[in-house]
C-alpha positions as CSV (number, residue, x, y, z in Angstrom):
1,M,-12.0,-12.8,-12.4
2,P,-8.6,-14.4,-12.0
3,A,-5.8,-14.0,-14.6
4,Y,-3.8,-17.1,-15.4
5,E,-0.3,-17.1,-17.1
6,Y,0.4,-19.5,-19.9
7,R,3.4,-20.2,-22.0
8,C,3.4,-21.5,-25.6
9,R,5.7,-24.5,-26.1
10,T,5.9,-23.8,-29.9
11,C,6.9,-20.2,-29.9
12,D,7.9,-19.7,-26.2
13,T,5.6,-16.7,-25.8
14,S,4.1,-15.9,-22.3
15,F,0.6,-14.5,-22.1
16,E,-2.3,-14.0,-19.6
17,V,-5.8,-15.2,-19.9
18,R,-8.7,-13.9,-17.6
19,R,-11.4,-16.5,-17.0
20,G,-13.4,-18.1,-14.2
21,I,-11.9,-20.7,-12.0
22,T,-14.3,-23.4,-13.3
23,E,-13.3,-22.7,-16.9
24,T,-9.5,-23.2,-16.6
25,A,-9.4,-27.0,-16.9
26,A,-12.0,-27.4,-19.7
27,A,-11.1,-24.6,-22.0
28,S,-8.2,-24.8,-24.6
29,T,-5.9,-21.8,-24.5
30,P,-4.2,-21.0,-27.8
31,C,-1.3,-18.5,-27.7
32,P,-1.6,-15.1,-29.5
33,G,0.2,-16.7,-32.5
34,G,-2.5,-19.4,-32.8
35,H,-0.5,-22.3,-31.5
36,T,-2.4,-24.8,-29.3
37,D,0.5,-26.5,-27.5
38,T,0.3,-24.3,-24.4
39,G,0.7,-24.9,-20.6
40,R,-0.3,-23.0,-17.5
41,V,2.6,-21.4,-15.6
42,F,2.6,-21.5,-11.8
43,T,2.7,-18.0,-10.4
44,A,3.7,-17.4,-6.8
45,V,1.7,-14.9,-4.8
46,A,2.8,-12.7,-1.9
47,V,1.1,-13.5,1.4
48,T,1.2,-11.1,4.4
49,R,-0.5,-11.0,7.8
50,A,-3.8,-9.2,7.9
51,G,-3.5,-5.8,9.6
52,S,0.3,-5.7,9.6
53,A,1.3,-2.7,7.5
54,A,4.7,-2.5,9.1
55,A,5.5,-6.1,8.3
56,S,4.8,-5.6,4.6
57,S,6.9,-2.4,4.4
58,R,10.2,-3.8,5.6
59,P,12.2,-6.8,4.5
60,A,12.1,-9.9,6.6
61,S,15.1,-10.2,8.9
62,P,16.8,-13.6,9.0
63,Q,16.1,-15.8,12.0
64,P,19.1,-16.9,14.1
65,A,19.9,-20.6,13.8
66,T,18.8,-22.6,16.7
67,S,18.9,-26.3,17.4
68,G,15.8,-28.5,17.8
69,G,12.2,-27.6,17.1
70,A,10.9,-29.9,14.3
71,C,11.3,-28.8,10.7
72,C,12.3,-25.2,11.0
73,G,14.9,-25.2,13.8
74,G,12.5,-23.9,16.4
75,G,12.4,-20.3,15.3
76,C,9.0,-20.2,13.7
77,C,7.1,-23.4,14.4
78,T,4.8,-23.7,17.4
């Protein structure tokens, strides 16, 4: 079951709620202090390539600047 992070607009408290994907839009989510003015916080997730243990264990190296090649300068787009 996924965990969603929320923040209370009244007391500025962050908290997590575990619930099914279909329940998130319909259910109200009060904060631990009982306030109902809460909003869901976007949480970024890490994405790695499958089967690439070496790629996830070292930091990404910067790509050299190149000219041309659409939106990314030609270094990573195909």
